[in-house]
N, CA, C and O of each residue as an XYZ file, in Angstrom:
400
protein
N     162.450     71.223     50.674
C     162.456     69.439     51.631
C     160.983     69.183     51.754
O     160.300     70.158     52.069
N     160.395     68.071     51.565
C     158.883     67.856     51.808
C     158.609     67.889     52.916
O     159.440     67.434     53.703
N     157.685     68.287     53.298
C     156.679     67.666     54.860
C     155.344     66.914     54.326
O     155.276     65.922     53.600
N     154.539     67.507     54.773
C     153.229     66.849     54.307
C     152.712     67.087     52.983
O     152.983     67.942     52.140
N     151.720     65.904     53.010
C     150.956     66.354     51.206
C     150.403     67.643     52.400
O     150.546     67.670     53.623
N     149.669     68.738     51.370
C     149.092     69.597     51.297
C     147.611     69.476     50.816
O     146.736     69.784     51.626
N     147.080     68.847     48.956
C     146.462     68.927     49.467
C     146.553     67.486     48.387
O     147.604     66.977     47.996
N     144.939     66.951     48.003
C     145.162     66.083     46.906
C     144.247     66.254     45.901
O     143.275     66.797     46.426
N     144.085     66.115     44.979
C     142.936     66.738     44.064
C     142.310     65.202     43.444
O     142.906     64.149     43.216
N     140.714     65.613     43.271
C     140.511     63.906     43.009
C     139.324     64.413     42.251
O     138.625     65.273     42.785
N     138.952     63.848     40.748
C     138.270     63.527     39.721
C     136.618     62.917     40.386
O     136.371     61.812     39.901
N     135.799     63.284     41.100
C     134.752     62.713     41.223
C     133.204     62.875     40.077
O     133.501     63.144     38.913
N     132.622     62.818     40.190
C     131.156     63.122     39.128
C     130.585     63.681     40.025
O     130.013     64.686     39.604
N     130.455     63.518     41.090
C     129.076     64.981     42.100
C     130.092     65.053     43.322
O     130.374     64.220     44.183
N     130.594     66.501     43.059
C     131.283     67.446     44.283
C     130.942     67.075     45.300
O     131.486     66.369     46.150
N     129.319     67.905     45.195
C     129.143     67.903     46.524
C     128.160     66.925     47.555
O     128.002     66.921     48.776
N     127.389     65.822     46.049
C     127.692     63.929     46.952
C     128.800     63.548     47.959
O     128.719     63.254     49.151
N     130.192     63.671     46.863
C     131.433     63.257     47.650
C     131.439     63.767     49.234
O     131.384     63.034     50.221
N     131.519     65.223     49.214
C     131.443     65.795     50.151
C     131.102     65.595     50.963
O     131.829     65.579     51.957
N     129.896     65.346     51.016
C     128.536     65.167     51.819
C     129.150     63.678     52.519
O     129.317     63.327     53.687
N     129.351     63.115     51.406
C     129.829     61.387     51.896
C     130.435     61.706     53.340
O     129.919     61.595     54.452
N     131.831     62.183     52.911
C     132.846     62.707     53.625
C     132.774     63.126     55.169
O     133.337     62.769     56.204
N     131.684     64.174     54.766
C     131.309     64.949     55.960
C     130.450     63.678     56.998
O     130.803     63.553     58.171
N     129.428     62.877     56.471
C     129.192     62.024     57.076
C     129.657     60.654     57.838
O     129.336     59.976     58.814
N     130.576     60.671     56.825
C     131.226     59.370     57.588
C     132.338     60.025     58.278
O     132.335     59.479     59.382
N     133.357     60.946     58.260
C     134.071     61.442     58.935
C     134.087     62.229     59.575
O     135.012     62.203     60.386
N     132.967     63.607     59.661
C     133.468     64.569     60.241
C     134.010     65.948     59.276
O     133.825     67.142     59.512
N     134.601     65.428     58.335
C     135.127     66.190     57.448
C     134.327     67.903     57.219
O     133.157     68.238     57.034
N     135.566     68.651     57.340
C     135.415     70.033     57.461
C     134.369     70.450     55.567
O     134.262     69.457     54.848
N     133.846     71.586     55.088
C     133.791     70.895     53.640
C     134.088     72.663     53.596
O     133.666     73.433     54.458
N     134.824     73.031     52.510
C     134.904     74.519     52.471
C     134.448     74.558     50.872
O     134.852     73.752     50.033
N     133.460     75.734     50.596
C     133.104     75.820     48.977
C     133.615     77.092     48.507
O     133.280     78.024     49.237
N     134.367     77.431     47.448
C     135.017     79.196     46.989
C     135.392     78.289     45.316
O     135.559     77.171     44.829
N     135.355     79.808     44.978
C     135.527     80.187     43.758
C     136.880     80.723     43.343
O     137.206     81.875     43.629
N     137.549     80.029     42.775
C     139.027     80.548     42.213
C     138.752     81.627     41.481
O     137.644     82.009     41.103
N     140.132     82.260     41.231
C     140.181     83.779     40.729
C     139.822     83.360     39.476
O     139.660     84.445     38.917
N     139.601     82.565     38.701
C     138.729     82.767     37.396
C     137.780     82.323     37.442
O     137.329     81.580     36.570
N     137.232     82.634     38.423
C     135.240     81.873     38.721
C     134.950     81.168     38.645
O     133.760     81.273     38.347
N     135.386     79.725     38.746
C     134.997     77.947     38.940
C     134.976     77.786     40.549
O     135.510     78.186     41.583
N     134.237     77.139     40.167
C     133.735     76.310     41.501
C     134.453     75.545     42.042
O     134.861     74.598     41.369
N     134.984     75.699     43.823
C     136.126     74.490     44.385
C     134.932     73.873     45.075
O     133.941     74.600     45.010
N     134.721     72.540     45.829
C     135.138     72.151     46.621
C     136.122     71.345     47.538
O     136.576     70.281     47.115
N     136.483     71.836     48.836
C     137.209     71.477     49.498
C     137.269     70.503     50.932
O     137.665     71.068     51.952
N     136.935     69.252     51.001
C     137.112     68.088     52.039
C     138.406     68.340     52.662
O     139.337     68.946     52.133
N     138.395     67.906     53.648
C     139.639     67.885     54.652
C     139.782     66.443     55.587
O     139.099     66.282     56.598
N     140.073     66.142     55.443
C     140.530     64.361     55.800
C     141.713     64.601     56.707
O     142.605     65.282     56.200
N     141.941     64.102     58.180
C     143.072     64.243     58.982
C     143.607     65.547     58.761
O     142.963     66.554     59.055
N     144.507     65.579     58.367
C     145.560     67.049     58.281
C     145.899     67.117     56.710
O     146.985     67.558     56.337
N     144.923     66.662     55.807
C     145.032     66.806     54.597
C     143.706     67.671     53.452
O     142.598     67.321     53.860
N     143.614     68.343     52.592
C     142.302     68.681     52.250
C     142.788     68.216     50.803
O     143.927     68.205     50.335
N     141.322     67.758     50.129
C     140.962     67.536     49.125
C     140.242     68.058     48.222
O     139.087     67.690     48.007
N     140.905     69.087     47.506
C     139.722     69.429     46.068
C     139.255     68.461     45.100
O     139.955     67.824     44.312
N     137.604     68.403     45.286
C     137.180     67.483     44.799
C     136.750     68.519     43.276
O     136.189     69.615     43.275
N     137.227     67.735     42.120
C     136.825     68.280     40.795
C     136.296     67.567     40.054
O     136.822     66.482     39.807
N     135.084     67.934     39.454
C     133.782     67.744     39.422
C     134.065     66.949     37.515
O     134.949     67.710     37.120
N     133.939     66.479     36.951
C     133.841     65.728     35.537
C     132.894     64.255     35.872
O     132.735     63.414     36.757
N     132.373     64.648     34.377
C     131.844     63.487     34.127
C     132.725     62.623     33.264
O     133.141     62.977     32.161
N     133.177     60.591     34.270
C     134.200     60.202     33.868
C     133.684     58.510     34.209
O     132.861     57.908     34.899
N     134.326     58.353     33.628
C     133.454     56.314     33.907
C     134.835     55.578     33.858
O     135.493     55.433     32.827
N     135.318     54.976     35.536
C     136.758     54.558     35.518
C     136.291     53.011     36.145
O     135.596     52.722     37.118
N     136.917     52.265     35.250
C     137.022     50.677     36.191
C     137.523     50.650     37.279
O     138.407     51.473     37.515
N     137.286     50.080     37.891
C     137.700     49.648     39.832
C     139.876     49.651     39.123
O     139.852     48.906     38.143
N     140.365     49.821     39.188
C     141.711     50.198     38.658
C     142.847     49.470     40.077
O     143.897     48.872     39.842
N     142.343     49.699     41.336
C     143.599     49.362     42.431
C     143.950     51.093     42.911
O     144.962     50.824     43.558
N     143.850     52.322     43.015
C     144.425     53.472     43.131
C     143.450     53.607     44.103
O     142.284     53.236     43.973
N     143.962     54.174     45.143
C     143.532     54.323     46.571
C     144.286     55.030     47.426
O     145.464     55.081     47.072
N     144.079     55.500     48.256
C     144.817     56.573     49.549
C     144.067     55.877     50.727
O     142.841     55.913     50.834
N     145.031     55.138     51.742
C     144.695     54.785     52.541
C     145.117     55.778     54.021
O     146.230     56.302     54.064
N     144.414     55.907     54.842
C     144.517     56.401     56.003
C     144.832     55.958     57.483
O     143.875     55.610     58.173
N     146.264     55.943     58.095
C     145.942     54.725     59.430
C     144.788     55.232     60.411
O     144.367     56.358     60.674
N     144.468     54.032     60.819
C     143.100     54.471     61.471
C     143.150     52.946     62.822
O     143.630     51.813     62.857
N     142.375     53.802     63.702
C     142.419     51.959     64.634
C     141.062     50.998     63.924
O     140.076     51.346     63.274
N     141.332     50.258     64.185
C     140.412     48.824     63.449
C     139.522     49.187     64.338
O     138.840     48.253     63.917
N     138.823     49.674     65.219
C     137.639     49.653     65.413
C     136.864     50.784     64.542
O     135.834     50.431     63.968
N     137.373     52.325     64.395
C     137.249     53.527     63.016
C     137.040     52.541     61.713
O     135.936     52.598     61.170
N     137.972     51.692     61.206
C     137.699     50.865     60.239
C     136.398     50.331     60.378
O     135.354     50.626     59.797
N     136.599     49.645     61.093
C     135.017     48.889     61.262
C     133.703     49.415     61.728
O     132.621     48.827     61.714
N     133.957     50.549     62.119
C     132.803     51.833     62.031
C     132.450     52.287     60.664
O     131.401     52.219     60.022
N     133.922     52.890     60.334
C     133.068     53.173     58.771
C     132.885     52.533     57.910
O     132.401     53.021     56.889
N     133.222     51.102     57.998
C     132.925     50.086     56.493
C     130.961     49.487     57.243
O     130.415     48.511     56.729
N     130.393     50.130     58.189
C     129.026     49.840     58.421
C     128.832     50.612     58.349
O     127.704     50.428     57.890
N     128.976     52.201     58.424
C     128.502     52.978     57.912
C     127.880     53.186     56.392
O     126.711     53.438     56.100
N     129.509     52.928     55.126
C     129.278     52.378     54.257
C     128.420     51.720     53.953
O     127.640     52.282     53.184
N     128.135     50.549     54.256
C     127.114     49.551     54.346
C     125.241     50.172     54.324
O     124.378     50.276     53.452
N     125.299     50.366     55.331
C     123.747     51.548     55.531
C     123.828     52.053     54.682
O     122.685     52.062     54.224
N     124.746     52.800     53.739
C     124.217     53.708     52.526
C     124.456     53.012     51.143
O     124.532     53.693     50.120
N     124.564     51.781     51.126
C     124.877     50.481     49.896
C     125.664     51.202     49.341
O     125.137     51.750     48.374
N     127.332     51.639     49.580
C     128.406     52.013     48.973
C     128.908     50.548     49.518
O     128.622     49.937     50.547
N     130.029     50.133     48.088
C     130.593     49.125     48.396
C     131.460     48.862     48.929
O     132.134     49.891     48.883
N     132.048     48.077     49.516
C     133.308     47.897     50.766
C     133.943     46.657     50.575
O     133.356     45.576     50.622
N     135.406     46.849     50.314
C     136.446     45.192     50.028
C     137.331     45.688     51.426
O     138.068     46.658     51.601
N     136.916     44.578     52.325
C     137.208     44.144     53.387
C     138.257     43.219     53.492
O     138.353     42.400     54.406
N     139.343     43.393     52.203
C     140.549     42.624     52.162
C     141.669     43.160     52.810
O     142.375     42.595     53.645
N     141.781     44.344     52.340
C     143.207     44.967     53.356
C     143.696     45.178     54.370
O     143.292     46.084     55.098
N     144.856     44.265     54.731
C     145.478     44.343     56.135
C     146.084     44.936     56.201
O     146.780     45.106     55.200
N     146.423     45.965     57.703
C     147.519     46.554     57.707
C     148.737     46.034     58.503
O     148.991     45.049     59.196
N     149.293     47.012     58.136
C     150.698     46.775     58.857
C     150.830     46.551     59.730
O     151.886     45.923     59.804
N     150.182     46.705     61.059
C     149.779     46.204     62.490
C     150.005     44.878     62.315
O     150.992     44.256     62.709
N     148.841     44.352     61.569
C     148.020     42.933     61.795
C     149.509     42.634     60.926
O     150.006     43.742     60.723
N     149.976     42.059     60.618
C     151.236     41.752     59.757
C     152.424     41.421     60.101
O     153.283     41.221     59.241
């Protein structure tokens, strides 16, 4: 039987930069380790879920793919402000289920 998601792998251009962003925005725990084959791994924990940040050169158009966490409106606004301060694009069109 399924329970919670154990981990999600994300392909990112710069795993260190992405991990630092998650730490700065959300206080995410960061774990760096090598796997049994000697590959470096970057892991961040957001909520109860671990994310593996797999570094690769990728260029993707905006597709709508995303992961959404359930947070309070004040946390959402605070996070949007943090992102704007570091010149990261913010889309504010999403409406939570509680507001519908």
